[in-house]
C-alpha positions in Angstrom: -76.8 -58.4 14.5 -74.3 -59.3 17.4 -74.9 -57.4 20.3 -71.2 -57.1 20.8 -70.6 -55.6 17.2 -69.4 -51.9 17.9 -71.2 -49.0 16.3 -69.4 -47.0 13.5 -69.9 -43.3 13.6 -68.5 -41.1 10.7 -67.8 -37.7 12.0 -68.0 -34.9 9.3 -65.6 -31.7 9.1 -65.0 -29.5 6.5 -64.0 -26.0 7.7 -61.7 -24.5 10.5 -64.5 -24.0 13.3 -65.5 -27.8 12.5 -62.0 -28.8 13.6 -62.3 -27.0 17.3 -65.6 -28.5 17.8 -64.9 -32.1 16.7 -61.7 -32.4 18.8 -63.4 -33.4 22.0 -66.1 -35.3 20.1 -63.4 -37.5 18.5 -61.9 -38.3 22.0 -65.0 -38.9 23.8 -66.4 -41.4 21.1 -62.8 -43.1 21.0 -62.9 -43.6 24.7 -66.3 -45.5 24.7 -66.1 -49.0 24.5 -68.5 -50.1 21.6 -68.3 -47.0 19.5 -65.7 -46.7 16.7 -65.6 -43.4 15.1 -64.3 -42.3 11.4 -63.2 -38.9 10.8 -64.0 -37.4 6.9 -62.7 -34.2 6.1 -64.5 -32.7 3.1 -62.0 -30.5 2.2 -64.4 -27.2 2.3 -61.5 -25.3 3.8 -58.7 -26.3 1.6 -55.6 -24.7 2.7 -54.0 -27.7 3.7 -51.1 -26.0 5.6 -53.1 -24.2 7.9 -55.6 -27.3 8.2 -52.5 -29.3 9.2 -51.4 -26.9 12.2 -55.2 -26.9 13.3 -55.0 -30.8 13.4 -51.8 -30.9 15.2 -52.8 -28.0 17.7 -56.0 -29.6 18.6 -54.6 -33.1 18.8 -57.2 -34.4 16.0 -56.1 -37.5 14.6 -55.4 -37.1 10.5 -58.9 -37.7 8.9 -59.6 -41.4 7.8 -60.8 -40.0 4.5 -60.3 -36.6 2.8 -62.7 -35.6 -0.2 -60.8 -32.4 -1.1 -63.8 -30.7 -2.5 -62.1 -27.2 -2.4 -64.1 -24.0 -2.9 -67.1 -22.9 -4.6 -70.3 -21.2 -4.2 -72.4 -22.4 -1.3 -74.6 -24.7 -3.9 -71.4 -25.9 -5.3 -69.5 -26.7 -2.4 -72.9 -28.5 -1.0 -73.2 -30.8 -4.5 -69.6 -31.7 -4.3 -69.6 -32.8 -0.9 -73.1 -34.7 -1.5 -71.4 -36.6 -4.7 -68.2 -37.4 -3.1 -69.7 -38.5 0.2 -72.4 -40.9 -1.0 -70.1 -43.5 -2.5 -68.1 -43.8 0.7 -71.2 -44.4 2.5 -72.1 -46.9 0.4 -69.0 -48.5 0.7 -68.4 -48.6 4.5 -72.2 -47.7 6.1 -72.2 -46.1 9.4 -74.3 -46.8 12.0 -74.8 -42.9 12.4 -73.4 -39.6 10.9 -72.2 -36.7 13.7 -72.4 -33.4 12.2 -71.1 -30.3 13.9 -72.1 -26.4 13.1 -73.8 -24.9 10.6 -71.3 -24.9 7.3 -71.8 -26.3 3.8 -70.3 -29.7 4.6 -72.8 -30.0 7.5 -75.9 -29.6 5.6 -74.6 -31.9 2.5 -73.6 -34.7 4.7 -77.1 -34.5 6.0 -78.8 -35.0 3.2 -76.9 -37.8 1.8 -77.2 -39.7 5.0 -80.9 -39.2 5.3 -81.4 -40.1 1.9 -79.7 -43.6 2.9 -81.6 -43.9 6.0 -78.5 -43.3 8.2 -79.5 -41.5 11.6 -78.1 -38.0 12.2 -76.6 -36.6 15.3 -76.3 -32.7 15.0 -73.8 -30.9 17.7 -75.0 -27.4 17.7 -78.8 -27.9 17.3 -81.4 -25.2 17.8 -79.3 -21.8 17.3 -81.1 -19.4 15.4 -80.5 -15.9 13.8 -83.8 -15.6 12.5 -82.1 -14.5 9.2 -82.8 -16.8 6.4 -80.3 -14.3 4.1 -77.3 -16.0 6.4 -76.7 -19.2 4.3 -75.7 -20.9 7.7 -79.0 -20.2 8.7 -80.8 -22.5 6.0 -78.2 -25.0 6.7 -79.1 -25.0 10.5 -82.7 -25.5 9.8 -82.6 -28.0 7.2 -79.8 -30.0 9.3 -82.0 -29.9 12.4 -85.2 -30.9 10.6 -83.3 -34.3 9.0 -81.6 -35.1 12.7 -82.5 -37.6 14.6 -80.0 -36.7 17.5 -80.2 -32.7 18.6 -77.3 -31.7 21.0 -78.0 -28.2 22.1 -75.2 -25.6 23.7 -77.7 -23.7 25.6 -81.5 -23.5 26.6 -83.0 -20.9 24.1 -82.1 -23.7 21.2 -84.5 -26.0 23.0 -87.3 -23.2 22.9 -86.3 -22.8 19.2 -86.8 -26.5 18.3 -90.0 -26.8 20.5 -91.5 -24.1 18.7 -90.8 -25.9 15.5 -92.2 -28.9 16.5 -89.3 -31.1 16.9 -90.1 -34.2 19.3 -88.4 -33.6 22.8 -87.2 -36.7 23.0 -85.0 -36.0 19.9 -83.1 -33.2 21.8 -80.6 -33.6 24.6 -78.8 -30.5 26.4 -75.3 -31.3 26.6 -73.5 -27.8 26.5 -70.8 -26.3 24.3 -68.0 -28.3 22.6 -66.0 -25.3 21.8 -65.4 -24.5 25.4 -64.3 -28.2 25.9 -61.4 -27.3 23.4 -61.0 -23.8 24.6 -60.4 -25.2 28.3 -58.4 -28.3 27.1 -55.9 -25.7 25.0 -55.7 -22.6 27.4 -52.6 -23.7 28.9 -50.7 -24.3 25.8 -52.0 -20.7 24.3 -49.1 -18.7 22.7 -48.0 -15.8 24.2 -49.1 -12.7 22.6 -45.7 -11.2 22.1 -44.4 -14.2 20.4 -47.5 -13.9 17.9 -46.8 -10.0 17.6 -43.1 -10.9 16.6 -44.0 -13.8 14.4 -46.4 -11.6 12.2 -44.0 -8.9 12.0 -45.7 -6.3 14.3 -43.7 -3.1 14.4 -41.7 -2.2 17.8 -43.8 0.7 18.2 -46.8 -1.5 17.6 -45.8 -4.0 20.3 -44.7 -1.2 22.9 -47.9 0.3 22.5 -49.7 -2.8 22.9 -47.8 -3.7 25.8 -48.5 -0.5 27.5 -52.5 0.3 26.9 -53.4 -3.3 25.6 -55.1 -4.3 22.3 -57.8 -5.4 20.4 -58.5 -8.6 18.7 -60.6 -8.3 15.8 -62.0 -10.9 13.3 -64.5 -10.1 10.2 -65.4 -12.6 7.5 -69.2 -12.6 7.1 -70.6 -11.7 3.7 -72.8 -9.1 5.1 -69.8 -7.4 6.2 -67.0 -7.8 3.5 -68.7 -8.2 0.2 -70.2 -4.7 0.0 -67.0 -2.7 -0.6 -69.1 0.3 1.0 -69.9 -1.3 4.4 -66.2 -2.7 4.4 -64.6 0.5 3.7 -67.1 1.8 6.4 -65.9 -0.9 9.1 -62.1 -0.5 8.1 -62.4 3.1 8.4 -63.8 2.7 12.2 -60.8 0.3 12.9 -58.4 3.1 11.8 -59.9 5.3 14.0 -60.0 3.0 17.2 -56.4 2.0 16.4 -55.2 5.4 17.1 -56.3 4.9 20.8 -56.0 1.2 21.2 -53.7 -1.0 18.8 -55.7 -3.7 16.8 -54.2 -7.0 16.1 -56.2 -8.3 12.9 -55.7 -11.7 11.2 -57.6 -11.1 7.9 -59.6 -14.0 6.4 -58.7 -14.9 2.9 -62.1 -13.9 1.7 -62.1 -10.7 3.6 -58.6 -9.7 2.3 -59.5 -10.5 -1.3 -62.3 -8.3 -1.1 -60.0 -5.6 0.5 -57.7 -5.8 -2.5 -60.4 -5.7 -5.2 -61.8 -2.7 -3.5 -58.4 -0.9 -2.9 -59.1 -0.5 0.5 -55.3 -1.5 1.6 -54.4 2.1 2.8 -57.1 1.9 5.6 -55.3 -0.9 7.0 -51.7 1.2 6.9 -52.4 3.0 10.2 -49.3 2.3 12.6 -51.6 1.1 15.3 -53.0 -1.9 13.0 -51.1 -5.2 12.8 -52.4 -7.5 10.3 -51.7 -11.2 9.7 -52.9 -14.3 7.8 -55.1 -16.6 9.5 -53.7 -17.5 12.9 -53.3 -21.1 14.4 -55.9 -21.9 17.0 -53.4 -21.6 20.1 -52.2 -18.4 18.9 -55.8 -17.1 18.5 -56.7 -17.9 21.9 -53.7 -16.4 23.1 -54.3 -13.2 21.8 -58.2 -13.5 22.6 -57.7 -14.1 26.2 -55.1 -11.0 26.6 -57.3 -8.6 24.8 -58.8 -5.5 26.3 -61.9 -6.3 23.8 -62.7 -8.4 20.6 -64.6 -7.2 17.6 -65.9 -10.0 15.6 -68.8 -11.4 13.2 -67.7 -14.8 14.3 -70.3 -17.0 16.0 -67.3 -19.1 17.8 -65.7 -16.1 18.7 -68.8 -14.8 20.5 -68.8 -18.0 22.8 -65.1 -18.3 23.4 -65.0 -14.3 24.7 -68.0 -15.0 26.9 -65.9 -18.1 28.5 -62.8 -16.3 28.9 -64.7 -13.1 30.2 -63.2 -10.6 27.4 -65.4 -8.1 26.1 -66.8 -8.8 22.8 -68.4 -6.4 20.4 -70.5 -8.2 17.6 -70.5 -6.2 14.2 -74.0 -8.0 13.2 -77.4 -7.4 13.1 -78.4 -10.2 15.1 -77.0 -13.3 16.6 -77.5 -17.1 16.7 -76.0 -17.3 20.0 -78.2 -14.9 22.4 -76.8 -16.3 25.4 -73.6 -14.5 24.9 -75.8 -11.4 25.2 -78.1 -12.3 28.1 -75.6 -14.0 30.3 -71.9 -13.4 28.5 -70.0 -10.6 27.6 -70.8 -9.9 24.1 -72.6 -6.7 22.6 -74.4 -6.8 19.5 -73.4 -3.4 17.8 -74.6 -3.8 14.2 -72.5 -2.6 11.4 -72.5 1.4 11.9 -69.5 2.4 12.3 -70.3 5.3 14.6 -71.6 2.6 16.9 -68.3 0.6 16.7 -66.4 3.5 17.9 -68.9 4.4 20.7 -68.9 0.7 21.8 -64.9 0.5 21.8 -65.0 4.0 23.8 -67.5 2.5 26.4 -65.3 -0.6 27.0 -61.9 1.3 27.4 -64.1 3.8 29.8 -65.9 1.3 32.0 -64.1 -2.2 31.1 -66.7 -3.6 29.3 -69.3 -6.0 30.0 -69.2 -8.2 32.6 -70.8 -11.7 32.1 -70.9 -15.3 33.6 -70.5 -19.0 31.9 -73.6 -20.2 30.7 -74.8 -23.7 32.1 -72.9 -27.0 31.0 -69.9 -24.8 29.7 -68.0 -26.7 31.7 -65.5 -28.7 29.4 -67.5 -31.8 29.5 -70.1 -31.6 26.6 -68.4 -34.2 24.4 -68.3 -36.8 27.4 -72.4 -36.1 27.6 -72.4 -36.2 23.6 -70.6 -39.6 23.5 -73.2 -41.0 26.3 -76.2 -40.4 24.6 -75.0 -41.3 21.3 -74.1 -44.7 22.6 -77.2 -44.8 24.3 -79.5 -43.9 21.4 -77.4 -46.7 19.2 -77.9 -49.2 21.8 -81.7 -48.5 21.9 -82.2 -48.8 18.0 -80.4 -52.4 18.3 -82.8 -53.5 21.0 -85.6 -52.4 19.2 -84.6 -54.7 16.1 -83.4 -57.5 18.0 
């Protein structure tokens, strides 16, 4: 093979959290002589209008290929991505596959590439919740086991991978690409007042939010929203909290469907709760940055609030991002509504947990990924020359 031939890298995105992670990676790869990235969108998140907004705001180039696999169970989505992706690789085989995060598209693409002996690089490797009831945990474990390059966001991830007997030469600590995107977009973040007006928040809500501040809430994990009893308890706690602190709650389509099926809409009728459809990235980070506190079950939001220095209350029994607790502003509160209410009261009384930015959360993780990827591919080419 000609040593000057550029390396072809296929980058996979499937769900909106992937878009936030892939944006700086695509820019960094494209800026390196000798690397030619191709963006493949699996269509796992199939709201094309919202997807287009994310691509525009994050300044991601239009996907080279869109597989449009759509919705389904975890198994159905994984299988559809595998079936759709194999002929893409057969038609134009990449030199390396780049996957991010832990969604179904990540594991599906990794499986296809591994069976075709295409090297795989995994961004956000080594994160563990140690809860295999979470589909994402299974995705993480299998993807890391099959990957040739493992890029980690925090030092505990190295400990996890070492414990799993992953060879150290496969692991590179690069930092957090989500923070790359956050820092790159902050100056373009949408003012909360504009977002409140766009979602139709009442004048009374907006006045209270200006006076008292507000909480930003996201909930979507099956462990929280699939059980109507748990969901009702969490929504009841939010209703109670909203009488003290206004809440803005962009509702994930899955969560909205569960609320409707269980007849729980009255719990969101409080004047202190402003609901909305899923928000664009620039609107979400504008709200997050200005919030007095955040309530979430999202892994990415735990990281973003730590980088922003905003108190975060995570409604889960575990987290795969312990650094946000050990060093950041995150507090794991479980799903007991009484604990949630007490934790909010504590933040309002004390100002909340203070943290610091973890090592290498400096906005340059994607650059380190691009450099390590190029070095890996060059070593491989030299080995067979």
